[in-house]
MMTF fields as JSON, N, C-alpha, C and O atoms, coordinates in Angstrom:
{
  "mmtfVersion": "1.0.0",
  "mmtfProducer": "UNKNOWN",
  "numBonds": 379,
  "numAtoms": 380,
  "numGroups": 95,
  "numChains": 1,
  "numModels": 1,
  "chainsPerModel": [1],
  "groupsPerChain": [95],
  "chainIdList": ["A"],
  "bondAtomList": [4, 2, 8, 6, 12, 10, 16, 14, 20, 18, 24, 22, 28, 26, 32, 30, 36, 34, 40, 38, 44, 42, 48, 46, 52, 50, 56, 54, 60, 58, 64, 62, 68, 66, 72, 70, 76, 74, 80, 78, 84, 82, 88, 86, 92, 90, 96, 94, 100, 98, 104, 102, 108, 106, 112, 110, 116, 114, 120, 118, 124, 122, 128, 126, 132, 130, 136, 134, 140, 138, 144, 142, 148, 146, 152, 150, 156, 154, 160, 158, 164, 162, 168, 166, 172, 170, 176, 174, 180, 178, 184, 182, 188, 186, 192, 190, 196, 194, 200, 198, 204, 202, 208, 206, 212, 210, 216, 214, 220, 218, 224, 222, 228, 226, 232, 230, 236, 234, 240, 238, 244, 242, 248, 246, 252, 250, 256, 254, 260, 258, 264, 262, 268, 266, 272, 270, 276, 274, 280, 278, 284, 282, 288, 286, 292, 290, 296, 294, 300, 298, 304, 302, 308, 306, 312, 310, 316, 314, 320, 318, 324, 322, 328, 326, 332, 330, 336, 334, 340, 338, 344, 342, 348, 346, 352, 350, 356, 354, 360, 358, 364, 362, 368, 366, 372, 370, 376, 374],
  "bondOrderList": [1, 1, 1, 1, 1, 1, 1, 1, 1, 1, 1, 1, 1, 1, 1, 1, 1, 1, 1, 1, 1, 1, 1, 1, 1, 1, 1, 1, 1, 1, 1, 1, 1, 1, 1, 1, 1, 1, 1, 1, 1, 1, 1, 1, 1, 1, 1, 1, 1, 1, 1, 1, 1, 1, 1, 1, 1, 1, 1, 1, 1, 1, 1, 1, 1, 1, 1, 1, 1, 1, 1, 1, 1, 1, 1, 1, 1, 1, 1, 1, 1, 1, 1, 1, 1, 1, 1, 1, 1, 1, 1, 1, 1, 1],
  "groupList": [{"groupName": "MET", "atomNameList": ["N", "CA", "C", "O"], "elementList": ["N", "C", "C", "O"], "formalChargeList": [0, 0, 0, 0], "bondAtomList": [1, 0, 2, 1, 3, 2], "bondOrderList": [1, 1, 2], "singleLetterCode": "M", "chemCompType": "L-PEPTIDE LINKING"}, {"groupName": "LYS", "atomNameList": ["N", "CA", "C", "O"], "elementList": ["N", "C", "C", "O"], "formalChargeList": [0, 0, 0, 0], "bondAtomList": [1, 0, 2, 1, 3, 2], "bondOrderList": [1, 1, 2], "singleLetterCode": "K", "chemCompType": "L-PEPTIDE LINKING"}, {"groupName": "LEU", "atomNameList": ["N", "CA", "C", "O"], "elementList": ["N", "C", "C", "O"], "formalChargeList": [0, 0, 0, 0], "bondAtomList": [1, 0, 2, 1, 3, 2], "bondOrderList": [1, 1, 2], "singleLetterCode": "L", "chemCompType": "L-PEPTIDE LINKING"}, {"groupName": "VAL", "atomNameList": ["N", "CA", "C", "O"], "elementList": ["N", "C", "C", "O"], "formalChargeList": [0, 0, 0, 0], "bondAtomList": [1, 0, 2, 1, 3, 2], "bondOrderList": [1, 1, 2], "singleLetterCode": "V", "chemCompType": "L-PEPTIDE LINKING"}, {"groupName": "PHE", "atomNameList": ["N", "CA", "C", "O"], "elementList": ["N", "C", "C", "O"], "formalChargeList": [0, 0, 0, 0], "bondAtomList": [1, 0, 2, 1, 3, 2], "bondOrderList": [1, 1, 2], "singleLetterCode": "F", "chemCompType": "L-PEPTIDE LINKING"}, {"groupName": "ALA", "atomNameList": ["N", "CA", "C", "O"], "elementList": ["N", "C", "C", "O"], "formalChargeList": [0, 0, 0, 0], "bondAtomList": [1, 0, 2, 1, 3, 2], "bondOrderList": [1, 1, 2], "singleLetterCode": "A", "chemCompType": "L-PEPTIDE LINKING"}, {"groupName": "ILE", "atomNameList": ["N", "CA", "C", "O"], "elementList": ["N", "C", "C", "O"], "formalChargeList": [0, 0, 0, 0], "bondAtomList": [1, 0, 2, 1, 3, 2], "bondOrderList": [1, 1, 2], "singleLetterCode": "I", "chemCompType": "L-PEPTIDE LINKING"}, {"groupName": "PRO", "atomNameList": ["N", "CA", "C", "O"], "elementList": ["N", "C", "C", "O"], "formalChargeList": [0, 0, 0, 0], "bondAtomList": [1, 0, 2, 1, 3, 2], "bondOrderList": [1, 1, 2], "singleLetterCode": "P", "chemCompType": "L-PEPTIDE LINKING"}, {"groupName": "CYS", "atomNameList": ["N", "CA", "C", "O"], "elementList": ["N", "C", "C", "O"], "formalChargeList": [0, 0, 0, 0], "bondAtomList": [1, 0, 2, 1, 3, 2], "bondOrderList": [1, 1, 2], "singleLetterCode": "C", "chemCompType": "L-PEPTIDE LINKING"}, {"groupName": "TYR", "atomNameList": ["N", "CA", "C", "O"], "elementList": ["N", "C", "C", "O"], "formalChargeList": [0, 0, 0, 0], "bondAtomList": [1, 0, 2, 1, 3, 2], "bondOrderList": [1, 1, 2], "singleLetterCode": "Y", "chemCompType": "L-PEPTIDE LINKING"}, {"groupName": "SER", "atomNameList": ["N", "CA", "C", "O"], "elementList": ["N", "C", "C", "O"], "formalChargeList": [0, 0, 0, 0], "bondAtomList": [1, 0, 2, 1, 3, 2], "bondOrderList": [1, 1, 2], "singleLetterCode": "S", "chemCompType": "L-PEPTIDE LINKING"}, {"groupName": "GLY", "atomNameList": ["N", "CA", "C", "O"], "elementList": ["N", "C", "C", "O"], "formalChargeList": [0, 0, 0, 0], "bondAtomList": [1, 0, 2, 1, 3, 2], "bondOrderList": [1, 1, 2], "singleLetterCode": "G", "chemCompType": "PEPTIDE LINKING"}, {"groupName": "ARG", "atomNameList": ["N", "CA", "C", "O"], "elementList": ["N", "C", "C", "O"], "formalChargeList": [0, 0, 0, 0], "bondAtomList": [1, 0, 2, 1, 3, 2], "bondOrderList": [1, 1, 2], "singleLetterCode": "R", "chemCompType": "L-PEPTIDE LINKING"}, {"groupName": "ASP", "atomNameList": ["N", "CA", "C", "O"], "elementList": ["N", "C", "C", "O"], "formalChargeList": [0, 0, 0, 0], "bondAtomList": [1, 0, 2, 1, 3, 2], "bondOrderList": [1, 1, 2], "singleLetterCode": "D", "chemCompType": "L-PEPTIDE LINKING"}, {"groupName": "GLN", "atomNameList": ["N", "CA", "C", "O"], "elementList": ["N", "C", "C", "O"], "formalChargeList": [0, 0, 0, 0], "bondAtomList": [1, 0, 2, 1, 3, 2], "bondOrderList": [1, 1, 2], "singleLetterCode": "Q", "chemCompType": "L-PEPTIDE LINKING"}, {"groupName": "THR", "atomNameList": ["N", "CA", "C", "O"], "elementList": ["N", "C", "C", "O"], "formalChargeList": [0, 0, 0, 0], "bondAtomList": [1, 0, 2, 1, 3, 2], "bondOrderList": [1, 1, 2], "singleLetterCode": "T", "chemCompType": "L-PEPTIDE LINKING"}, {"groupName": "ASN", "atomNameList": ["N", "CA", "C", "O"], "elementList": ["N", "C", "C", "O"], "formalChargeList": [0, 0, 0, 0], "bondAtomList": [1, 0, 2, 1, 3, 2], "bondOrderList": [1, 1, 2], "singleLetterCode": "N", "chemCompType": "L-PEPTIDE LINKING"}, {"groupName": "GLU", "atomNameList": ["N", "CA", "C", "O"], "elementList": ["N", "C", "C", "O"], "formalChargeList": [0, 0, 0, 0], "bondAtomList": [1, 0, 2, 1, 3, 2], "bondOrderList": [1, 1, 2], "singleLetterCode": "E", "chemCompType": "L-PEPTIDE LINKING"}],
  "groupTypeList": [0, 1, 2, 3, 2, 3, 4, 3, 2, 3, 5, 6, 7, 6, 8, 8, 9, 5, 10, 10, 10, 11, 8, 12, 5, 0, 13, 13, 3, 3, 5, 14, 15, 6, 16, 10, 10, 3, 10, 3, 5, 13, 9, 14, 13, 3, 3, 1, 10, 9, 5, 7, 2, 7, 4, 13, 1, 1, 5, 3, 10, 1, 2, 1, 14, 8, 4, 2, 13, 14, 10, 17, 17, 15, 2, 5, 16, 3, 1, 3, 0, 3, 13, 5, 6, 9, 16, 10, 1, 13, 8, 7, 14, 10, 5],
  "groupIdList": [1, 2, 3, 4, 5, 6, 7, 8, 9, 10, 11, 12, 13, 14, 15, 16, 17, 18, 19, 20, 21, 22, 23, 24, 25, 26, 27, 28, 29, 30, 31, 32, 33, 34, 35, 36, 37, 38, 39, 40, 41, 42, 43, 44, 45, 46, 47, 48, 49, 50, 51, 52, 53, 54, 55, 56, 57, 58, 59, 60, 61, 62, 63, 64, 65, 66, 67, 68, 69, 70, 71, 72, 73, 74, 75, 76, 77, 78, 79, 80, 81, 82, 83, 84, 85, 86, 87, 88, 89, 90, 91, 92, 93, 94, 95],
  "secStructList": [7, 2, 2, 2, 2, 2, 2, 2, 2, 2, 2, 2, 2, 2, 2, 4, 4, 4, 7, 1, 1, 1, 7, 2, 2, 2, 2, 2, 2, 2, 2, 2, 2, 2, 7, 6, 6, 1, 7, 2, 2, 2, 2, 2, 2, 2, 2, 6, 6, 6, 7, 7, 1, 2, 2, 2, 2, 2, 2, 2, 2, 2, 2, 2, 2, 2, 2, 2, 6, 1, 7, 2, 2, 2, 2, 2, 2, 2, 2, 2, 2, 2, 2, 2, 2, 2, 6, 1, 6, 6, 1, 7, 7, 7, 7],
  "xCoordList": [2.642, 1.868, 1.525, 0.423, 2.481, 2.222, 1.11, 0.347, 1.022, -0.031, -1.404, -2.352, -1.519, -2.795, -3.182, -4.342, -2.214, -2.475, -2.93, -3.838, -2.291, -2.683, -4.123, -4.897, -4.492, -5.863, -6.872, -7.941, -6.539, -7.45, -7.592, -8.699, -6.486, -6.549, -7.273, -7.935, -7.154, -7.87, -9.363, -10.18, -9.725, -11.133, -11.855, -13.074, -11.137, -11.782, -12.542, -13.71, -11.92, -12.702, -13.892, -14.93, -13.751, -14.857, -16.014, -17.175, -15.697, -16.729, -17.254, -18.286, -16.562, -16.979, -18.301, -18.918, -18.747, -20.042, -21.148, -22.189, -20.919, -21.919, -21.342, -21.915, -20.233, -19.561, -19.497, -20.032, -18.822, -18.689, -20.032, -20.328, -20.806, -22.185, -23.147, -24.195, -22.809, -23.716, -23.644, -24.653, -22.47, -22.281, -21.532, -20.303, -22.276, -21.705, -20.696, -19.702, -20.942, -20.035, -18.656, -17.635, -18.632, -17.351, -16.629, -15.419, -17.355, -16.743, -16.138, -15.047, -16.845, -16.369, -15.115, -14.17, -15.09, -13.913, -12.699, -11.609, -12.871, -11.757, -11.274, -10.069, -12.194, -11.823, -11.089, -10.104, -11.566, -10.923, -9.553, -8.644, -9.411, -8.132, -7.053, -5.929, -7.367, -6.338, -6.272, -5.478, -7.092, -7.088, -6.023, -6.144, -4.998, -3.891, -4.248, -3.491, -5.377, -5.769, -6.581, -6.912, -6.904, -7.635, -6.628, -5.787, -6.719, -5.784, -6.155, -7.234, -5.246, -5.494, -6.717, -7.559, -6.823, -7.964, -9.279, -10.272, -9.29, -10.493, -10.851, -12.024, -9.834, -10.057, -10.653, -11.527, -10.179, -10.739, -12.21, -12.99, -12.601, -14.017, -14.834, -15.972, -14.243, -14.935, -15.19, -16.258, -14.206, -14.301, -14.642, -14.565, -15.014, -15.228, -16.307, -16.202, -17.317, -18.352, -17.892, -18.476, -16.84, -16.319, -15.149, -14.8, -14.543, -13.369, -13.504, -12.791, -14.412, -14.686, -13.701, -13.633, -12.955, -12.072, -10.733, -10.3, -10.071, -8.796, -7.731, -7.03, -7.61, -6.593, -7.007, -6.148, -8.309, -8.784, -8.352, -7.886, -8.515, -8.161, -6.675, -6.272, -5.863, -4.416, -4.082, -3.26, -4.715, -4.48, -4.937, -4.256, -6.098, -6.623, -5.661, -5.405, -5.126, -4.166, -2.924, -2.433, -2.429, -1.23, -1.52, -0.692, -2.691, -3.067, -3.124, -2.55, -3.815, -3.936, -2.574, -2.275, -1.75, -0.419, 0.413, 1.201, 0.231, 0.919, 0.555, 1.425, -0.719, -1.137, -0.675, -0.361, -0.629, -0.152, 1.328, 1.792, 2.067, 3.502, 3.817, 4.98, 2.807, 3.013, 2.958, 2.396, 3.552, 3.53, 2.147, 1.368, 1.865, 0.593, 0.486, -0.605, 1.614, 1.615, 1.189, 0.401, 1.714, 1.348, -0.13, -0.808, -0.631, -2.046, -2.925, -3.982, -2.505, -3.255, -3.247, -4.247, -2.127, -2.048, -2.94, -3.51, -3.07, -3.986, -5.414, -6.184, -5.775, -7.11, -7.359, -8.442, -6.355, -6.467, -6.669, -7.483, -5.924, -6.05, -7.445, -8.045, -7.957, -9.293, -10.341, -11.244, -10.22, -11.155, -11.066, -12.084, -9.852, -9.675, -10.324, -10.912, -10.221, -10.856, -12.369, -13.032, -12.919, -14.368, -14.9, -16.021, -14.105, -14.55, -14.13, -14.337, -13.537, -13.073, -14.248, -15.323, -14.033, -15.084, -15.384, -16.46, -14.432, -14.63, -15.362, -15.589, -15.721, -16.412, -17.735, -17.857, -18.716, -19.982, -20.687, -20.716, -21.229, -21.963, -23.469, -23.999, -24.113, -25.569, -26.227, -25.739, -27.323, -28.006, -28.938, -29.597],
  "yCoordList": [27.996, 26.925, 25.866, 25.317, 25.594, 24.589, 25.042, 24.223, 26.354, 26.874, 26.642, 26.293, 26.832, 26.582, 25.116, 24.795, 24.234, 22.805, 22.454, 21.645, 23.069, 22.829, 23.271, 22.557, 24.446, 24.926, 23.989, 23.74, 23.475, 22.545, 21.261, 20.747, 20.749, 19.518, 19.721, 18.807, 20.903, 21.207, 21.337, 21.003, 21.814, 22.0, 20.673, 20.605, 19.639, 18.349, 17.833, 17.469, 17.785, 17.296, 18.184, 17.69, 19.473, 20.391, 20.095, 20.091, 19.852, 19.589, 18.162, 17.854, 17.294, 15.893, 15.673, 14.62, 16.641, 16.486, 16.33, 15.735, 16.863, 16.749, 16.085, 16.185, 15.42, 14.901, 13.386, 12.715, 12.873, 11.444, 10.756, 10.17, 10.832, 10.377, 11.316, 10.889, 12.553, 13.548, 14.828, 15.506, 15.154, 16.379, 16.022, 15.955, 15.805, 15.372, 16.375, 15.98, 17.674, 18.705, 18.59, 18.671, 18.403, 18.273, 17.013, 17.037, 15.918, 14.665, 14.828, 14.325, 15.529, 15.736, 16.598, 16.291, 17.666, 18.543, 17.782, 17.907, 17.003, 16.221, 15.215, 15.064, 14.534, 13.54, 14.187, 13.64, 15.341, 16.032, 16.583, 16.665, 16.955, 17.482, 16.417, 16.708, 15.2, 14.155, 13.324, 12.388, 13.652, 12.942, 13.555, 14.708, 12.791, 13.313, 13.524, 14.168, 12.999, 13.192, 14.475, 14.82, 15.18, 16.446, 17.58, 17.75, 18.356, 19.469, 20.645, 20.676, 21.604, 22.805, 23.543, 23.991, 23.674, 24.385, 23.665, 24.307, 22.343, 21.576, 21.693, 21.788, 21.684, 21.797, 23.163, 23.266, 24.201, 25.532, 25.578, 26.272, 24.862, 24.783, 24.096, 24.48, 23.074, 22.342, 23.24, 23.181, 24.071, 24.871, 26.346, 27.159, 26.692, 28.112, 28.767, 29.961, 28.056, 28.67, 28.859, 29.651, 28.128, 28.253, 29.224, 29.677, 29.547, 30.425, 31.419, 31.306, 32.392, 33.279, 34.445, 35.015, 34.801, 35.964, 35.615, 34.464, 36.605, 36.326, 35.697, 34.775, 36.19, 35.586, 34.19, 33.366, 33.911, 32.549, 31.613, 30.5, 32.084, 31.26, 30.935, 29.828, 31.918, 31.691, 30.652, 29.764, 30.765, 29.802, 28.404, 27.418, 28.32, 27.025, 26.408, 25.204, 27.23, 26.731, 26.16, 25.094, 26.883, 26.419, 25.141, 24.231, 25.084, 23.884, 22.673, 21.629, 22.809, 21.677, 21.289, 20.104, 22.283, 21.982, 21.222, 20.343, 21.564, 20.841, 19.357, 18.499, 19.06, 17.659, 17.007, 15.816, 17.764, 17.203, 16.852, 15.964, 17.549, 17.299, 16.075, 15.687, 15.469, 14.323, 13.016, 12.948, 11.996, 10.671, 10.038, 10.465, 9.026, 8.307, 7.649, 7.553, 7.199, 6.59, 7.618, 7.308, 8.826, 9.881, 10.228, 10.415, 10.315, 10.623, 9.514, 9.79, 8.284, 7.164, 7.259, 6.95, 7.682, 7.852, 8.989, 8.906, 10.041, 11.136, 10.615, 10.962, 9.791, 9.194, 8.347, 8.391, 7.581, 6.767, 7.677, 7.38, 8.791, 9.718, 10.342, 10.434, 10.767, 11.363, 10.351, 10.686, 9.118, 8.076, 7.819, 7.6, 7.845, 7.637, 8.772, 8.534, 9.985, 11.126, 10.96, 11.12, 10.642, 10.483, 9.353, 9.43, 8.321, 7.16, 7.189, 6.219, 8.309, 8.397, 8.624, 9.059, 8.329, 8.536, 10.01, 10.356, 10.899, 12.337, 12.966, 14.176, 12.15, 12.647, 11.882, 10.985, 12.253, 11.51, 11.687, 12.784, 10.639, 10.66, 10.778, 10.196, 11.538, 11.643, 10.375, 9.754, 10.013, 8.783, 9.031, 8.105],
  "zCoordList": [-12.115, -12.71, -11.66, -11.649, -10.788, -9.768, -8.833, -8.322, -8.611, -7.752, -8.374, -7.67, -9.683, -10.37, -10.233, -9.973, -10.407, -10.289, -8.869, -8.679, -7.886, -6.49, -6.268, -5.63, -6.79, -6.625, -7.277, -6.72, -8.441, -9.116, -8.302, -8.139, -7.796, -7.014, -5.689, -5.197, -5.114, -3.876, -4.151, -3.293, -5.326, -5.665, -5.874, -5.717, -6.218, -6.483, -5.267, -5.402, -4.066, -2.919, -2.583, -2.142, -2.785, -2.519, -3.465, -3.056, -4.712, -5.718, -5.651, -6.247, -4.937, -4.936, -4.223, -4.383, -3.444, -2.802, -3.837, -3.559, -5.027, -6.084, -7.321, -8.406, -7.169, -8.351, -8.347, -7.464, -9.37, -9.606, -9.446, -8.404, -10.452, -10.557, -9.862, -9.377, -9.812, -9.281, -10.087, -10.28, -10.551, -11.32, -12.601, -12.626, -13.621, -14.899, -15.449, -16.057, -15.242, -15.754, -15.107, -15.79, -13.797, -13.092, -13.534, -13.758, -13.659, -14.111, -15.502, -15.772, -16.381, -17.742, -17.764, -18.491, -16.985, -16.948, -16.429, -16.986, -15.379, -14.84, -15.878, -16.082, -16.527, -17.54, -18.716, -19.212, -19.156, -20.272, -19.868, -20.694, -18.604, -18.117, -18.188, -18.598, -17.802, -17.767, -19.041, -19.127, -20.026, -21.301, -22.216, -22.629, -22.526, -23.332, -24.801, -25.528, -25.25, -26.652, -26.856, -27.991, -25.776, -25.867, -25.959, -25.077, -27.035, -27.225, -26.323, -25.732, -26.231, -25.428, -25.966, -25.187, -27.285, -27.889, -27.584, -27.242, -27.705, -27.397, -25.915, -25.555, -25.07, -23.632, -23.289, -22.428, -23.963, -23.723, -24.105, -23.453, -25.135, -25.5, -24.408, -24.141, -23.777, -22.716, -21.507, -20.898, -21.163, -19.934, -20.181, -19.26, -21.402, -21.721, -20.867, -20.584, -20.454, -19.631, -18.186, -17.446, -17.783, -16.423, -16.341, -15.251, -17.47, -17.51, -18.665, -19.662, -18.54, -19.663, -19.846, -20.935, -18.831, -18.912, -19.558, -19.501, -20.174, -20.861, -19.953, -20.369, -18.724, -17.851, -17.406, -17.093, -17.373, -17.1, -18.225, -17.981, -19.459, -20.617, -20.626, -20.981, -20.229, -20.185, -19.111, -19.338, -17.95, -16.87, -17.275, -16.994, -17.941, -18.401, -19.408, -19.368, -20.313, -21.305, -20.628, -20.999, -19.633, -18.921, -18.135, -18.084, -17.529, -16.778, -17.698, -17.39, -18.824, -19.745, -20.306, -20.452, -20.622, -21.151, -20.117, -20.465, -18.867, -17.791, -17.825, -17.674, -18.022, -18.094, -19.391, -19.401, -20.486, -21.752, -21.689, -22.406, -20.831, -20.702, -19.844, -19.726, -19.25, -18.364, -19.151, -20.245, -18.569, -19.193, -18.999, -18.147, -19.795, -19.663, -18.288, -17.726, -17.748, -16.413, -15.35, -14.456, -15.462, -14.512, -14.631, -13.62, -15.851, -16.051, -15.483, -14.915, -15.63, -15.051, -13.524, -12.876, -12.954, -11.504, -11.022, -9.934, -11.812, -11.454, -11.43, -10.534, -12.397, -12.427, -11.183, -10.6, -10.781, -9.567, -8.355, -7.48, -8.307, -7.195, -7.144, -6.073, -8.288, -8.341, -7.889, -7.122, -8.363, -7.947, -6.445, -5.788, -5.904, -4.464, -3.672, -2.617, -4.168, -3.493, -3.528, -2.504, -4.693, -4.823, -3.938, -3.435, -3.754, -2.994, -1.527, -0.798, -1.093, 0.285, 1.24, 0.824, 2.505, 3.508, 3.721, 4.21, 3.356, 3.514, 2.322, 2.292, 1.362, 0.184, 0.034, -0.801, 0.857, 0.798, -0.543, -1.101, -1.029, -2.29, -2.008, -1.062, -2.85, -2.678, -3.214, -4.158, -2.603, -3.009, -4.156, -4.628]
}
């Protein structure tokens, strides 16, 4: 499970070239991932076009459950981290 989380966190800087006011889909997935009021089933609906295979769905469920198991403080810190990545000098934003 930790490996899946690492892959997702590594993908954020890669996707940031078109994200955070550039790629609404990526922003929405990140927001839904760290939102504790979004259930696993609702989250699967959000990402169903990105994870259509059965083993993808299982991984997505485990990923979301990992975030649901975290405290609100931890989720707020993840949001701060994502914002820091988007606003870093290594993540240029398109004009």
